Residue, then its C-alpha position, 0 to 999 in steps of 0.5 A: m802177349e797182347v793180353i798181358l800188355i793190355v793188363l800191364p798199364a793197370f799194374i803200373i798205376f797200382s805201383i805208382g799209388y803203392i810207392g807214393q803211399k810208402k814214400i810220401g804217405f797220403d790221406r787215403k780216405s780223403i782221396s777216395t771220397a773225392g773220387l767217389y763224390l766228385m769224380y765218379p759222377f762225371l764218369a757215370f754221366r758220360t757213360f750214359y750220355n754217350n751210349d744209346v739205349t738199344l734192344d741189346y740192352f734188354y738181353i744184357v740186362l737179363f744176363c747181368l741181373g741173373l748173374m748178379l742175383i745168383l752170385i749174391v745167393i751163392v756168396t750169402l750162403v758161403t758167408r752164412i755157413q762160415k758165420m762171417p760178421r756183416s762187414k766181412s760178408s758185405a766185403f765178400i759180395l763186393s769182391s765176388v759179384f762185381m767185375n771190372s767190365g769197363n777199363y779192363g773188360v772193354p780193351i780185352i774185348l776190343f783185342a779179341y773181337g774188334e769194334a763189332g764186339v766193343k759195343y756189347a762190352i760198352i752196354m754191359m759196362v753201362i749196366q754193371s755201372l748202374l748195378m754197382n752204383t745201387v746194389g754195390l753201394y747198398y752192400a757197402a753201406k750195409g757192411s759199414s763198421y761205423s754204425t748199425h745200418t738198417m735197410k732203410e738207412s742204407l737205401v737213403k744213403i744210396m739215394r743221396m749218392p751223387i753218382n746215382h743223380a748223374v746216372i739219372l741225368g745221363l739217362s734223361t738226356q737220352l730220353f728227352d734227346w737233350t744235347v749238352p753244350t760242348f764246353i760243358m762236355q769238355a769239362v765233364n770229359l776231363v774229370a771223367d778221364a781222370t776217374i779210373p786212374t784215380i781209383m787205381l792210384v787209391l787201390g795202390m795206396q790201399l795195398a801199401a797200407l795192407n796188413k796181411a795178417t788181417v787177410k786170410r789166404v782161404d778168403l782170397v781163394t774163395i773170392n777169386s774162385i767165385r769171381l774168376v771161375l764160377s762166374p763165367v761158368i754161370a755165364v755159360i748157363l745163363t747165355s744158353i737159357i737166354g738164347v743169345d747169339p754165339v758172338l754175344a754169348g762169348i763176349l758175356v762169358v769173357l766179361a763175367g770172368m773179369p777180376t774184381a771191379a776197382n770201384t769196390t775199393l772206393y766203396s769199402l774205404q768210404y764205408n769201412t767195409d773191410p777195405q783190407l779184404v776188398s783191396y787185396s781181392t781186387f789186386s789178387s784177382t787182377l793178377i791171376s786174371v793175366v792167366t785166366v782171361p786168355l784161357l777164357l778167350w781160348l775156350v770161347g774161341a775168341v783167339 
């Protein structure tokens, strides 16, 4: 019951965006652009500014890189076998590879493991944020339907994204032991705190504009199977190979089974990388996770 109560606020915010889009109607692209270019950099900066880089980063970096690469290979094989167009294959990668380890995963770990487990969840959230802001953006740009992107053009787009500048700045404050003045951090915190709710509202708006005829059930089944089932299975194998302690292993496995990251909706909308499929995948995986996440917690012995 507690897990369901943790998930419920997310669905309330989705519903607000959904109802607002149906009743009023908004320019979703403008709002998503504001979230991606104006708001999300503040959240990225705060995440890296507030969390010290420790040895635990090394083990979790290995895990996150290994999980991401394996999933990308699997999804790429699936999309090539099915001969999907570039936009759809990139949408598959966005939906299947990148999980909501932050605003969803951290509260779940707090409930299951307490404060001792939250520090690991935050480290993974930071690493996943970095991967989404680089690899995730690359695939969003690569799958853009606006024009034909070469790898060089996609990488240039990534380097120009203010999110990545914010990440570099946040890491620099750690490296050079800089302290940001309180009045500046107060402004940063205000914008950062509004970022996740804005992303969720945009997802709700996008769901209201979905044309179900363009989203195939078999695609959703494939994506949700990879994201919610296959991903934690791979996580079990990786944690055994890396040799982390049982508590950290359990946390990583649970986080690997989180639903699709809501941020991917912003990326898909910004680059028009099959936003219908990405948005519906985010919503459906979040809905199904109400069942799969408690099951994962039970399997790893957390509850």
